[in-house]
Every structure is written in C-alpha cells, then in structure tokens.
N, C-alpha and C positions, 0 to 999 in steps of 0.2 A: 492605762497601759496594760495592766494585768487582765482587764476585761478583753482587750484586743488580743492579747496572747492566748487567752482561754478560747476565744472564738476561732482563732487561727488553728489551734490544736484540735478543736472540735471538728472543724471542716476537714482538716488533714486526716484525722482518725476516721471520719465517716467516709472519706474518699477511698482510703486504703481498704476499709471493710467492704465497700461497694465493689472495688476491683477484685478482692478476694472472693466475693460472692459470685461475681460474674464469670471469672476466669474458668472455673470448672464447669460452668453451666452451658457455655456456648462452644460448639464444635465448629470446625472449619466446614464440615458438611452442612450444618444448619445455615451457616452464613451463605454458602453457595445456593442453597434452596431459596433463601430470602432474595438473593440477587437475581435468581432466575425468575421468581414470581414478580419482582419489581420490573424486570425487563419485559416480560410477556403480558403481565396483567391478567393471566389466566392460570388456574391451578393445573388444568390438563396440559397446556403447552409447556408450563414450567416443569411438570413431571416428565414429559417427553424429553425435554432438554437435559434433565438430570438422570434419565434412564431409570426412573423409579415409578412406582404406582402413584396415582393421585392421592390416595389415602395416606401413604407413607409420607409424602411431602407435606401434606396438610397437617398431619399429626406432629411431625417434627417441628414445623414452624409454630404451631399452637403451643407445643411444649416449651419452646424457647421463650415465647411471649409470656407464658405463665411464670417461667423461672426468673425473668428479669422484671416482671410486673409492668410490662409496657405493651401496648397494642401497636404493632408495626404497620398492619394493613387494615384498611377499611373494606371489609368483605361485602358491604352492601352496595358499594359503587360498582359500576360496570363501564370499562374494565376495572378490576380490583386496583386500588390506588393506595399510596402511602398515607398514613395518618400524619399529623403534625410531628409527633414524636418519631415516627419512622423516617420522615424527611431529615430529621436532625442526626440520625445515626447511620443512615444508608451510605453516606460518603465514607465514613470510617470503615464500614463493612467492605466497601470496594477496595480501600487501601489495604486492609488486612488480607483480603483474598489475593490481591496482586503481590503483596510481599511474600505470602505463602508460596505462590507459584514461582516467584523469583528464587526463593530458597530451594525449592525442588529442582528448578532448572540449574541452579548453581551446583548442587550436589551431583546431578547427572553430568554436567559439563566437566566437573572435577574428576569424576570417575570414568568419563568418556563412555557413559552408558546412554546413548541417544535413543530415546523413545518418546512417544506421545505425539502431539500434533504440532506441526510447524506451519504457520499461516503466512503466505507470501502474497503481496499485491504487486501487480506489474501493469504498466501502462499499455493500452491497446496498440500503440504504434511500435511496440517492441515485442510483445508477447508472442505473436505468431511466427516470429523470425528467430528470436533468441531461444525460447524454450525447447524447440525440437533439437537444438544443438547439444543440449546437456541433460535435460530433465529425466528422460527414461533411464539413462545410465546411472544418474545420481539416485533415483528412486530404487533401482535394483541393488545398489550398494548398501542401502540403509532400510531393510525391510521392517524394522521396528518403529520407523517414523512414518506418520501419516502426513503427507505433504498436501496442504490445502492451498490451491492457487486461485486467486481472483483477478480477472482482467478488468481493471477499473481505472478511472481517471486519477490524475495527480492529486486533485483536491480530496477525493474520496480516500486515497491512500493516506494522506496526511491526517485526515480526521480519524480514521480507524486506528492508526498507530498511536495517536494521542490518547484515544479512549482505551488503549491496550487491547483492542479487538483483533490486532494483526501484529505479527512479529517484525517483519521487515517489508520495505517497499523497494522495488527496482524501477527506476525512473530516470528522467533527465535532471541533471543538477546544473547549478545550485538551487536549493530551495530557500536558503537564507532564513531559516526559522530557528530561533534560539531555543525552542522547546524540543528540537530533534537533533540527532547526530547524523552526519553525512560521511560516506566513505566512497571514494571514486573507484570505479571498476575499469572502464576503458573509454577511449575516444572513438566516435563513429563519424565518418565523414559523410557529407551530403553529395549526391550525384544528381545530374540532370537526366530526366527520362523524357525524351521528345519523340512522340509516336509519329511525327511527320518529318523526321530528320532524314537526310540523304543516307543511303546505305553505305556502310563502311567508312563514314566520315568520323575521324577520331580527334577532332579538334577539342581544345579545352574551352568550355563555355565561360564567358564573362557575364557578369550580372546584366550588362546592357544588351547582351545578345538574346535575353529571354523575352519572348513574345508574351507580354503580360495579358493580352486579350485571349490567348489560348491556354492560360495558366489555370490549372485546377488545384484546389487546396482542400484540406480537411476542414470540418466545421471549426469555428473559432474557439470552441471550448478546449480543443486539444493543444497542448503545449507545443507540439511539432508544428502546427499551423502558425503559432506565434513566432516560432524560430524562423520559419520560412519568410514570414512578413519582415522579420528583423533583418534577414539577409538581403531582401530585395526592395524593401520600403514600397510595397506594391499597392497598398489599399487605395491611396489617393490617385494613383496613376491609371488604374484599370478602367476601361470603358466597357460597361456591361451592355453590349449590343444584342447579345443572344437572348432568346426567349426561354432558355433553359438554365435554371439555377439549381444545382444539386449539391446539398450539404452532406458530404459523406463523413461517417464516423469511423470508417474502416479503410486502411491503406489498400487492402486487396480490392475492395469495391472501387476505390479511387483509381487504381491502375486500370481496371476494366473500363471505366468511363473515359479515361485518357486514351486508351487504345481505340475505343469505339468512335471518339470524336477527333482523332488525330491531334490530341492536345499535348500539353507539356506540364510536368510537375517536378518537384524535387523530392528525392527519396533518400532515406538513410541507407547505407550500404547493405546492411543485413537484409533489408526488404528486397533488394535486387537478386537475392538467391532463389526467389520464387520462380523457377524456370518455366513452370506451366503457364504463367501469364506474362512473364517478362521476356521481351525480345532483346537480346544482348546488343544488337546493332543500334539500338536506340538509347543506349546508356553512355553518358559522357561525364568526364571529370570536370571539375570547376577550376577556375584559375587559381594560382597560388597567391597567398596562402589559402588552402582549402578550408571552407567552413565545416565545423564539426560540432557535434553535440556531445556533452559529457554524460556518460551513463554511470550510475552509481546506486548505492544502497542508502536508505534512510532507516533509522530505528529510534526507539524511545531511549532516553538517557539511562534508564534502569534496565535496559535489555541485558540479559545475562547469559544467553546461549552463545558465548564467544567462540568456542571451538567449532560448533555447528556452523556458525557464520563464516569462519575461516574455510571450512570445507566447501561451502557453497561458492565463496569467492574463487577458490582454486578451480572448481569445476567450470565455472563460467569463463574465467580467464584462459583456461586450457582450450576451451571450445572456440573462442573467438580469436585467439592469437594468430592462427594460420590465415585468417580471413582479413583481419583489420591490420593493415600495415600503413600507419599514419606517419607522414613526414614530421620532422621536428618543429617546423614553423606552421602553425595552424591558427585559425580564427575561431575561437570558441563562441558559439551562439547560445546565449542563455535562454531558458524556456519561457521566461516571463518578461 
C-alpha cells in the first residue's frame, strides 16, 4: 500500500515538474511554427505562411525541441514529417492554438474591437447572387477585418469548419450534423425558368407541367440539384434522347444553356436577379405551397465571434428582405 502511494506521489511529482519545465519553454509562436511546418512539410512554405524567414522558423522549432528534449520532426524525410513523438503531441498543439485563438476572439468580441481575418465559405448556387447584395457595404463598414470568401461545395465547407480552417459557412440547411451548429437566415423560393414558354403567360406551374425531357440541372454533387430532384422525382422519369449531356457546376452557365436549347430549369429566386441573362417573361411561380430552400449559417460549437456573426446576419437579412416575400405556407426542400 505504501509502495503504491510512493509510486503515485512520484509520478504526480514528476508530472508537475515536467509541466513546470515545459510551461515557460513553449510559446504560442513556436506552436504556430510547428503547426505550419506540419501542414506544409516544408520550411520555406511554413516560413512564408508565418511571415518570417526560414532561418527564424527553423531556429525557433529547433530551440523548442531542445528545450523539451523531443524531436518533433524527421528532417531527413521529404516532405518533412512528424516523428513518432511529434505525432503524439501535435494534436495537443492544435488544441492549444485553437483555444488561444478563441480567447483572443472572445476578448475582441467583448470589447467590440473587430479585426483580423474572418473566413467565410458559401455554396456556388448562392454566392454570385447573395454576395453582391451586401458584401461591399459590409467590407467598407469594417476596414479592420480581412474578409476571406471561398465559393465551395457544402461538403468542403463542413470539412473546413470542423478542421477550424473556416469561421462560418453560408449554405442550404439542414445539415443535421451533431458536430456543428446551425442558424437559419431566410427562406428562398424556387421558380420555373422555361425558355420556350409563351410570352406573357403568368400561370403557376405545377410539377406535372414540367417537361422533364427539356429539363436541365446542375451536376449531381450540388445540393441544389438534389433539392430539385426532390421536388420533381425526375431521375427515373427522364428519357435521355438527346446526344448532348452537359453537367454544369454553375447556375449562370446552366441558364445560358437553357436559353440556347429552349430548355427548362428551376432556379432559386435570387438567381433570377441576373437581368443580363434572365428573361423575365420566362419566369413562373410554382403552385402553392411553393417549394423553398432554407438558407442559413453553420459554425463550429466553439465559435466565439458572436457579435461579428450577428452583424453579418443583420447585413444579409436587410439585403434580402425586400426581395424575398415568402408566404406562410411553404414546402421546405432539404438539400440531401
């Protein structure tokens, strides 16, 4: 019993001494250098990422390795890789770096001193139509913030937010991922765009009215395409008699091909604001209750820029409110 107690006290004392030894030896800057090198596998690329010289970065990492008496990197491998010991501690370094950034963000948020970089991901079926409505004005209001916008798919947004490489994502909800938080922004209704419709005909389209053999869709990886399939249940019904199959990843390209081929497609309302390629007389509402997609924001549970998020929500909602007037009874179409 006494031997066990002695061993426990010995282990505890050694652990405390180790922590006391390590705490003053490792700076957050050194941790960021290590993470940059782990990510790039190159001293030159890591130095560029950290805005320091290669010799400074290399010296600081080497100094830390000497202080903790562990080799984090195998410098003989190409690209440079983690040692077995490095693999054991790199996850903790990532957590420490994230918590440090969260602390800084919380302090800024509390003091309402917004600066730094704010990374936003937005899906391609929304970016060209939503961003012009609010982005320039928002950027001009906050000159101390560097807004970094990536137009990427839903899956890429989810992956980057989970890896803490992105602050928020603007996309179609629900995602139904327990590792992320969701916040609804607005509902956007779908409209029919029929480039072969009679002029000035303002009937409301029913699903059965859609000529599925003239229907053009985005490529299947886009959640908007999944939503349209969900509306019409079209995949099994379509007869592919044409010798042209065009998988578009862009709504703007899709509209061009619909115009050229007298085709038909479904568009979210904001996309119909593109007056240079949209002919208003070809736009039709759908039967009640209208199908809509739910647009919102996703973020990591530890996201801390709450006031900045509220500001972005306000900017977006103020921009779309005069455009999107949705009836109370709607049919929400999920993205997946």
